[in-house]
C-alpha positions as CSV (number, residue, x, y, z in Angstrom):
1,M,0.0,0.0,0.0
2,K,2.8,2.4,0.9
3,I,4.5,1.8,-2.5
4,K,1.2,2.5,-4.3
5,I,0.8,5.8,-2.5
6,L,4.4,6.7,-3.1
7,K,4.0,6.0,-6.8
8,M,0.9,8.1,-6.9
9,I,2.7,11.0,-5.2
10,C,5.8,10.7,-7.5
11,L,3.9,10.2,-10.7
12,P,2.9,13.9,-11.2
13,F,6.5,15.0,-10.5
14,I,7.9,12.6,-13.0
15,L,5.3,13.7,-15.5
16,M,6.1,17.4,-15.0
17,A,9.8,16.6,-15.3
18,F,9.2,14.8,-18.6
19,L,7.1,17.7,-20.0
20,C,9.7,20.2,-19.0
21,L,12.4,18.1,-20.7
22,A,10.3,17.7,-23.8
23,G,9.7,21.4,-23.9
24,N,13.5,22.1,-23.8
25,L,14.1,19.6,-26.6
26,S,11.5,21.4,-28.7
27,A,13.1,24.8,-28.1
28,A,16.5,23.3,-29.0
29,Q,15.1,21.9,-32.2
30,D,13.6,25.4,-33.0
31,Y,17.0,27.0,-32.4
32,E,18.7,24.5,-34.7
33,K,16.1,25.1,-37.4
34,D,16.3,28.9,-37.0
35,Y,20.1,28.7,-37.1
36,H,20.2,26.9,-40.4
37,Q,17.6,29.3,-41.8
38,K,19.7,32.3,-40.7
39,V,22.9,30.8,-42.2
40,K,21.0,30.5,-45.5
41,Q,19.8,34.1,-45.2
42,N,23.2,35.4,-44.4
43,D,24.8,33.5,-47.3
44,G,22.1,35.0,-49.6
45,T,22.8,38.5,-48.2
46,I,26.5,38.1,-49.0
47,G,25.6,37.1,-52.5
48,I,23.7,40.4,-52.9
49,I,26.5,42.3,-51.4
50,A,28.9,40.7,-53.9
51,G,26.7,41.9,-56.8
52,V,26.7,45.5,-55.4
53,I,30.5,45.4,-55.1
54,N,30.9,44.2,-58.7
55,Y,28.6,47.0,-59.9
56,V,30.1,49.8,-57.8
57,C,33.8,49.0,-57.8
58,P,34.5,50.0,-61.5
59,K,32.7,53.3,-60.8
60,L,34.9,54.2,-57.9
61,V,38.5,53.6,-59.0
62,P,40.2,54.1,-62.3
63,G,40.4,51.0,-64.5
64,S,44.1,51.4,-64.6
65,T,44.3,50.2,-61.0
66,K,43.0,46.8,-62.0
67,I,41.5,46.5,-58.5
68,C,38.0,45.4,-59.5
69,N,37.7,41.7,-60.2
70,S,34.2,40.3,-60.6
71,E,35.5,36.8,-59.7
72,D,36.6,38.1,-56.3
73,P,34.2,40.8,-55.1
74,V,35.5,40.7,-51.5
75,G,39.1,41.0,-52.7
76,S,37.9,43.9,-54.9
77,A,36.3,45.6,-51.9
78,V,39.4,45.3,-49.8
79,G,41.5,46.5,-52.7
80,V,39.4,49.6,-53.1
81,Q,39.8,50.2,-49.4
82,K,43.6,49.8,-49.4
83,Y,43.8,52.1,-52.5
84,M,41.8,54.8,-50.6
85,E,44.0,54.4,-47.5
86,Q,47.4,54.7,-49.1
87,N,47.9,58.3,-48.1
88,W,45.9,58.1,-44.8
89,D,47.6,58.7,-41.5
90,K,45.4,56.6,-39.3
91,E,46.7,58.0,-36.1
92,E,46.0,61.6,-37.1
93,D,42.8,61.7,-39.1
94,D,39.6,60.0,-40.0
95,I,39.4,58.5,-43.5
96,E,37.3,61.5,-44.6
97,D,40.3,63.7,-43.9
98,A,42.8,61.6,-45.8
99,K,44.4,62.8,-49.0
100,M,42.7,60.5,-51.4
101,P,44.2,59.1,-54.6
102,E,42.3,59.5,-57.8
103,L,38.7,58.5,-57.3
104,L,35.8,58.6,-59.7
105,N,33.3,59.4,-57.0
106,K,34.7,60.4,-53.6
107,K,31.4,60.5,-51.7
108,A,30.4,57.0,-53.0
109,A,33.9,55.7,-52.2
110,L,33.6,56.8,-48.6
111,Q,30.3,55.0,-48.3
112,F,31.8,52.0,-49.9
113,W,34.8,52.1,-47.5
114,D,32.4,52.1,-44.6
115,A,30.5,49.2,-46.1
116,V,33.7,47.2,-46.2
117,E,34.3,48.0,-42.5
118,Q,30.9,46.7,-41.6
119,F,31.4,43.6,-43.7
120,K,34.6,42.8,-41.8
121,M,32.8,42.9,-38.5
122,H,30.5,39.9,-39.4
123,F,33.4,37.4,-39.6
124,P,34.0,36.8,-35.9
125,Y,30.3,36.3,-35.2
126,R,30.0,33.7,-38.0
127,E,33.0,31.9,-36.6
128,K,31.5,31.8,-33.1
129,A,28.2,30.6,-34.6
130,K,30.0,27.8,-36.4
131,Q,31.8,26.8,-33.3
132,A,28.6,26.8,-31.2
133,A,26.8,24.7,-33.8
134,E,29.6,22.2,-33.8
135,K,29.0,21.8,-30.1
136,G,25.2,21.5,-30.5
137,D,24.7,24.9,-28.7
138,W,22.0,26.0,-31.1
139,E,20.9,29.0,-29.1
140,N,24.3,30.6,-29.1
141,A,24.9,29.5,-32.7
142,L,21.7,31.3,-33.7
143,L,22.5,34.4,-31.6
144,N,25.9,34.8,-33.2
145,E,24.6,34.2,-36.7
146,E,22.0,37.0,-35.9
147,M,24.8,39.3,-34.9
148,A,26.6,38.6,-38.1
149,W,23.4,39.4,-40.0
150,Q,23.3,42.8,-38.3
151,Y,26.7,43.7,-39.7
152,L,25.7,42.3,-43.1
153,V,22.7,44.6,-43.2
154,K,24.8,47.6,-42.3
155,C,27.2,46.7,-45.0
156,A,24.4,46.3,-47.6
157,S,22.9,49.6,-46.6
158,R,26.1,51.5,-47.1
159,G,26.8,49.6,-50.3
160,I,23.4,50.5,-51.7
161,F,23.9,54.1,-50.7
162,S,27.2,54.0,-52.5
163,K,25.5,52.6,-55.6
164,K,22.9,55.3,-55.5
165,L,25.6,58.0,-55.3
166,V,27.5,56.5,-58.4
167,D,24.2,56.4,-60.3
168,G,23.5,60.1,-59.4
169,E,20.4,59.3,-57.4
């Protein structure tokens, strides 16, 4: 009789523990699914950014620089940035105050420079997301991928603004 009573007392606690555990598993599965969706979204955003780079790059620097390469948009973006920074005393001035080499559109180039800076900021978050995903820590994987997306959106915004400037809009 005592065992029956003990079972009846313990059964609700066991049931509640099971339901809580099942709820946590469901949340983890949602984080994993959301993480994979965010990775796909971020990869797509990078594809769009690459298209903007390929469009804008030749309208910023003279063709004689041979910086723009549609096969390597990220390399092109970094190349434009290095070209712009060649006469910049980073300890003394902001990039806006640097003596610029020949540019086809300085205002657009400055927006482009900032876009590249924003793009660089997404890399550490994507790396942290990948490491968390490898450990099965889907919540942190998703959060870091979300942070990466924030920088990609900032980059895209600056890049589109640069495109509008080179198009005279």
